[in-house]
N, C-alpha and C positions, 0 to 999 in steps of 0.2 A: 567468680561467676562471669562467664563471657557474655558480651552484649553484641547482638547483631542489629544492623540497620536494614529494615525492610522498607523499601521504597514502593509504596502502593501507587500504581499508575492507572489512570482511567481516562475516558473520553467525556468531555463536558457536553452540555446541551446547546451550545451555540449553533446557529444556522446562518448561512448554508454550509459552513465548514466547521466541524468540531475541532476542539483544541485538546492537546494533552494536558493533564493535570497530575500532580503527584504530591504525596506527603509521606513523611518518615515515621515508622513505628519502631520502637526499640523492643527487641525480644531477647530474653535471657535464656542462655543455654539452648539456642535455636538449632534444630536438627538439620536445617537446609532443605527440608522436604515441603512440597506444596501443601500436603494434608495438614501440616502443622502451622499454616498461615491462617489465622482466624478471620472470619468475616468482620469487617470494620465499617465505620460510617463516616459521613462527611456532610457538610452544610450545602445541600443542594440549592439553596436560595442564592448562593454566591456563584453558581455555575450554570444558571438557567435550567435547573433540573428539579426545582421545587419552589413552593411559596414559603415566605418567612414564617407563617403561622404553623406550618407542618414541614419543616425543612430537612429532616433526616433522610438521606439515601444510603443504601448499603453497597459495600464493595465486596464482591465475591472473588477471591483469588482463583485464577484459571491457569496461570503459567508462572514459572519462577526461573530466573537466571542469576548466576553469580554476577555481582557488579564489580568488574575489574578496576574501576576508577575510584573505588571507595573502600576504605578499610572495613572489613567485616560486613560488607554490603551485599544486598540482594535486590534485584529488580522483580517486583511482583506485579504481573499484569492482572488486572481485575476487570470484571464487567459490572455494570451498575444495575442494581435491583431497587424496586420500590420497597417500602417498609414491610410489606406483606410477602416479600421474597419473589414476587413476579418480576419479569424483565421490565426495566424502565423503557419508555418509548425511544430514548436515545441509544438503546443497546442494540447495535447492529449485529453483534455476535449471536444474539438469540434468533436471528433470522435464518441461520444456516441449518439446513436439514441434511446432515451428513454424519449420522452417528457412527457409521462403520468406517469412516475415513476413506471411502472408495475414491473420492475425488482428490486429486493432487493439484496444487497450485504453485506457480512461480510468478511472483510479481516483480515488474521492472519499475522501480520507484525513481522517477526523475524529479529534480528540484533545482532551484537556483540558490547559490550562496549570495547573500544580499548584504550590501553595504548600507547600514542604517544612516550613515552620515550623508551620503549622496542620494539615497533612496533609489539605487540602481544595482544591478548585479556586479559582483567583483569582476574586474577587467573592463568595466565601462568607465570612461573618463567622466569627470563631474559635469562637463559640458560637452554635448555631442555624443557620438557613438564610436565604438571601435571598428576595426575592419569588418566587412560583411562576413556572415557565418560561412563556414566551409573549412577553415583552417583549425577549428577548435575541437572537432570530433576526434576522440581518442588521441588527443594531441600530447605533446611534450614540449617543454621550454617556457620560459618566463613570458614570452610574447603571446602564448597560446593557452596555457593552462593556469588557472587562477584559483588559489585556495587548496592546492594539493595537500598541504600539511594537515588541513582539517579532515579531508576525506580519508587520508591514510591513517590518521589516528582513530577515526571512527571505525574503519575496517578492522584495525587491530583489536579495538575494544569489543566489537561484535563477535569476532572469532574467539576471543578469550572468554566471553560470556556464554558461548555455546549457541549463539543465534545463527541460524542457517543462512548466512549471507554467502551467495554463490559467486559474487564478483562485483567490480566497480568499473566505471569508465567515465571519462569526460564526454559531455554530450555536444550537440551540434552548435549551440549558442555559447558565447563567452560567459563564463561563470556558471554554466549549467553542468550538472553531474547526475550520475545514476548509480544506484546499487540494486542488486537483485537478491531476492529471497526465495526460498523454496521450503515447502513442508507437505507432508501427507495429511490431508484433512483440511477443509476450509477454515475451521476454527484455529488450528495450529498455524496455518499460513498467515492468518491475520494477527495472531499473537506475536509471531516472529517479526512480521513487518512493522507492527506498532512499537515493539521493543527496540527495533533498530532505529526507528524514527525518533524515539525518545532519546537514545544515545546520541543521535546526530544533533538534535536540538541542544543537548547539554554540552556536547563537544564544541559546537560553533559558538555557544555562549561564552566559553573561555577565551575565544579569540575576538570577542566583540562583534561577531557576525551573526546575522539572522538567517533562517531558512525560509525561503519563499516557495510555498507549494501551489500558488495560484497557477492555473493552467496556461495563462497567457499574460505574464506580468509585464512584458515588453511588447507593445503593439508594433505592427509593421512586419517586415520581412525577416522575422526571427521565429524559429521553431517554438511551439508551445511545449509544455511539459505533460507527459502522460504517466500512467501507471499500467502499462500493458499487462494483461492477465493471461498467462499461459495456463491451460488447464487440460486435464485428462481424467478419465475414469477407466474402469476395467474394459469397457466396450471399446474405447478409443485406443487403449494400449494394446489390444489383442485382436481386433476384428480383421485386419488385413484386407479391407474392402473399401474402395473409393466411394461407392454408393452409400455406405453407412456414414462416412464422413459428410457427404453431401446432405444426407437426411438430418444429421445433427445441426449442420449450419443452417439448413432451411427452417429449423425450429426457431431461429432467431429473426426470421425475415419479415414477419407481419408487422404492420404499423403498431398494433397493440404491444408486441414484444419490443420493438424499437423504443417506444415511449417508456415501457417499464424499465428497460436497461438505462436509458439516458437519465431517468429520474434518480438513479443511485450512482451514476458514473462521474459525479463531481460537478460543482457549480460552474457556471459560465462556460460550459463546454462548447457553446455556439461560437465562441471566440477562437477555439482551437480546431474543432471539427468543421473545417471549411472546404474540404476537398483539396487543399494545398498542404505543403509541408508534411508529406507522408501521412495524410489522413483522408478518410472518406467524409462526405458531407453529413452533418448531424441528422438530417431527415431521410437519409438513404441507407440501404444495407447492401453489402456485397461481400463476397468471399472469393479467395483465389490462392493458388499455389505461389508462395514466395512474394505475395503482393502486399507491400507496405502501404499502399493506398487503399486497401480494402478495410472493411469493418472487422472482418476476421481473416487472419492470414493462416494458411495451411503451410507449416514449415516444410522446407525441402527435405529436412531430415526425416520427417514423418513419411513422405512419399518414398524416399530412398530406403526406408526400413520396411517397405512393403505395406504401407498404410497401417502402421502400428506406431502410435506416438501421441501427439497432442495438438491442440489448436491454440491460437493466440488472438484474443479479443483486444484490438488496439484502441478501443474507444474510451475505456476508463481514463480519467485524467489524474493528474498528480495530487489533487485535493480530495479524491474519492476515498471512501472508507473501505479498505480491503475486505472487511467482514461483510459489508453490504454487497460488494461486488461478487464475492464468492457465493453468497446466499442467492443472489439473483441468477447467476450462471447455472448453479446446481438446479434451481427450479426449472429453468428453461430446457436444459439438456434432458431432464426427466420427462419432458413433454414430447421429445423427438419420436417420430413414427418410424421405427426401424423395420424394414422388410426382411423377413427371414427367408434365406434362399430355399427354393423348392428342393 
């Protein structure tokens, strides 16, 4: 009788940034299919998701990937439910209103590889700072790129697992990296991004390195970390009309919408969204073609394709929950007032 290791993965109830949690369930003669992963439970009082007197929370499997780093292993992404099977308040996946997967998302997840001994990014000396940023972006060489062995191993594991990682690159600051994910449907995009983040944490763990998702872990003249959200729906992919794009962007422009988005775009974003380092100020909204200093960038590829493509919201930071980001963007796009040509 074969035994499979099902690693149930979920997000805890910590604020302002949730953490990944996981535990292993042994399954005999497992089929490898999501529908054969049973609902499980955990002690929510240990993850700030329940009180000790009524501590059980449920784990509902929502996506499964083979685990290439574990013999007979599977990664089982789950969402947290209350004992009555309603979504837990910490469940960002439940906020996504996209049952037909019309919305497509590509997330650019930036992060720092962090040295726990020095409490600084890899590449930073124990005392002082490395050379100013500029030489590290998409760099090569031991003086510029730090921790490549970790990110390369992570990339291989994601691809073997069938996680839709579209690419990686070294980022602007020393020790800063990025991976990109894509999926059709906001829920699937969140599933793939969180599964990739889980594998990143576990891979770095083997090297004694931490992953720092704070949006501005090094103050001063260093880029913060974002999780830029590229998104489209059928309208954006097919309209062929600049005014339609402008109407969608304008739906994000009111103070009410700015506040609603910033509320789920990650903690401490005021440290990152300053109007400097390729950002717009946190209390302002702008959009523009190929403008990395705007809140929403209209990619040049969208324009060159005859206004058929996607938009990039550059405000979500590296500590944001991609589920909540997708859910908020979908809600806002659906409010856009699109004028039908006469």
